[in-house]
N, C-alpha and C positions, 0 to 999 in steps of 0.2 A: 668444330661444328657437330652438333648433336644429331642423332639419327632422325629426329623429328624435323629439324631444320632442313636436312638434306632431302628428305622426302617431300617436304613442302616446296623446296626449290624445284625439284623434278616435276611436280604437278604444275607449278606455275609455268615452267618452260613448255610443258605439253599443251597447256591451255592457251598460251600466247602464240603458239605456232599455227600453221594452217590447219583448218578443220577438214576431215575427210568428207567427201561428197556422199550424199544419201541416194541410194538407187531410186529411180522414179517410181518403180512398181512395188516399193516396200510396203506401203499401206494396204494395197489390195492383197498382197501375199500374206501379210500378217492377219488380215481379216479372214481370209480363206482358211488359214491354219487354225485360227481360233474357232471357226465354225466346225471344222473337223474334230478338234479336241472336245468341244461341247457335245457333238453328236456321239462320239465314242463314249463319253462319260454318261450320257443319257442311256445308251444301250447297256453299258456295264451296270448302272444302277437298276435298270429294269430286270436284267438277268439275275442280279443278286436278290432283289425283292421277290422275284418269282421263286427262286430256290429257297428262300426263307419261308414263304407261304407253303410251298410243297413240303418242306421239312416239318412244319408245324402240323399240317394235315396228316402226314404219315405218322407222326408221333401220337396224335390223337387217335387215329385208327388203331395203331398197335396197342395203345393203352386200353381201348375199349375191348379189343379182341382178347388180350391177355389178362384183363382184370378178372380176378377170381369172382365167380358168380355167387349169389346167395345160396345158402343151403336149401335143399328141397323142404317144403313145409310138412310133408308126411313123415318125416323122421323125428325122433325125439332127441333132445340134446345128449342124453346119456347113451344112446344107441340101443335102447331096450327093445 
């Protein structure tokens, strides 16, 4: 008997046997867990977007502050 046939026979025996009972409150518990997961995901996405926006603003402010300014107009290019 090949390994495939043996596994197939095992699966058939499992499926032909009695099926385990499903808890009565399974659906409400699953729905509540799904709501919690979605709420956590929304909060995480909001925090990450906020950090991204803050990072971009900080980078822009630093670029403006540290950007070398134009030379004063009253000097000559040769320094005469």
